[in-house]
C-alpha positions in Angstrom: 27.4 26.4 5.5 29.1 29.0 7.7 27.3 29.2 11.1 27.9 32.1 13.5 26.5 33.3 16.8 24.1 36.2 16.1 22.0 38.3 18.5 18.3 39.0 18.1 17.0 42.1 20.0 13.5 42.7 21.0 11.4 44.8 23.3 7.8 45.3 24.3 5.8 46.9 27.1 3.3 45.3 29.5 0.0 47.0 30.1 0.4 46.7 33.9 2.5 45.1 36.5 0.6 41.8 36.7 1.6 38.2 35.9 -1.0 38.0 33.2 0.1 41.3 31.5 3.8 40.4 31.6 3.1 36.9 30.3 1.0 38.3 27.4 3.7 40.8 26.5 6.6 38.3 26.7 4.7 35.6 24.8 3.7 38.0 22.0 7.4 39.2 21.7 8.8 35.7 21.6 6.2 34.5 19.1 7.1 37.5 16.9 10.8 36.8 17.1 10.4 33.1 16.5 8.1 33.6 13.5 10.1 36.4 11.7 13.4 34.6 12.2 12.2 31.0 11.6 13.8 30.3 14.9 14.2 26.8 16.3 14.8 27.0 20.0 17.4 24.2 19.6 19.6 26.9 18.0 19.4 29.3 20.9 22.6 29.7 22.8 21.0 31.8 25.6 18.6 34.7 26.3 18.9 37.6 28.6 15.7 39.5 29.6 15.6 42.9 31.3 12.7 44.6 32.9 12.2 48.1 34.2 11.9 48.4 38.0 8.2 48.9 37.8 7.7 45.3 36.6 8.2 42.8 39.4 5.1 40.5 39.3 6.9 37.7 37.5 10.3 37.0 35.8 10.1 37.2 32.0 12.4 34.2 31.8 9.7 32.2 33.8 7.3 32.8 30.9 9.9 31.9 28.3 10.7 28.7 30.2 7.1 27.5 29.6 7.4 27.7 25.9 7.8 24.5 23.8 11.5 23.5 23.5 12.7 26.4 25.7 13.1 24.2 28.9 16.8 23.7 28.4 17.7 27.2 27.1 19.9 29.1 29.5 17.9 32.2 30.5 18.7 35.2 32.7 16.6 38.0 34.1 18.2 41.3 35.1 16.7 44.7 36.2 17.1 47.4 33.6 18.9 50.5 34.5 16.5 53.2 35.8 16.9 56.3 33.5 14.8 59.4 34.1 11.9 59.7 31.7 12.6 56.3 30.1 9.9 54.0 28.8 7.9 52.5 31.7 6.9 48.8 32.0 9.4 47.8 29.4 10.7 44.3 28.8 13.8 43.8 26.6 15.4 40.6 25.3 18.7 39.7 23.7 18.7 36.2 22.3 22.0 34.7 21.1 21.5 32.1 18.4 23.6 29.8 16.1 22.7 30.5 12.5 24.0 30.7 9.0 22.0 33.9 8.4 23.8 37.2 7.8 23.5 40.0 10.4 21.3 41.9 8.0 18.9 39.0 7.7 18.1 39.0 11.5 14.7 40.4 12.4 14.6 42.5 15.6 11.2 42.9 17.1 10.0 46.0 18.8 6.3 45.9 19.8 3.7 48.0 21.5 5.1 51.2 23.0 8.7 49.9 22.5 8.4 50.4 18.8 9.7 53.9 19.4 13.0 52.6 20.9 14.4 51.6 17.5 12.4 53.4 14.8 15.3 52.8 12.4 14.9 49.0 12.6 11.1 49.2 12.4 11.2 51.3 9.2 14.0 49.1 7.7 12.0 46.0 8.4 8.8 47.5 7.0 10.6 48.4 3.8 12.0 44.9 3.6 8.6 43.4 4.0 7.2 45.6 1.2 10.1 44.8 -1.1 9.7 41.0 -0.4 5.9 41.1 -1.0 6.4 42.9 -4.4 8.4 40.0 -5.8 
């Protein structure tokens, strides 16, 4: 088995700048990533979270740290670049994992208002799900 380091991307939005709203958004995003990639946190090399400047109630990594088996995962929070007219209340993540999967087998999760950030990946994954269910 040939293992490589691969990246999993994801993004979501929080409904407001509160600990609860950010926690809900981060938990939903990480649940989605773990489920679709059959991810074991033991295989995570590290994770980097970004948040737009309008989200400062809690660090996204603090939410991730509370997850089962995430206590020893190296996590980092950074503030996302502020770009005029960009998506507000946005949380992004890049998770590096050790895996035998091919790059095309990685599922990248874009939820809530962040679905529009990578419509190409969203449509590709929908087509893959339809093809898989037809078998």
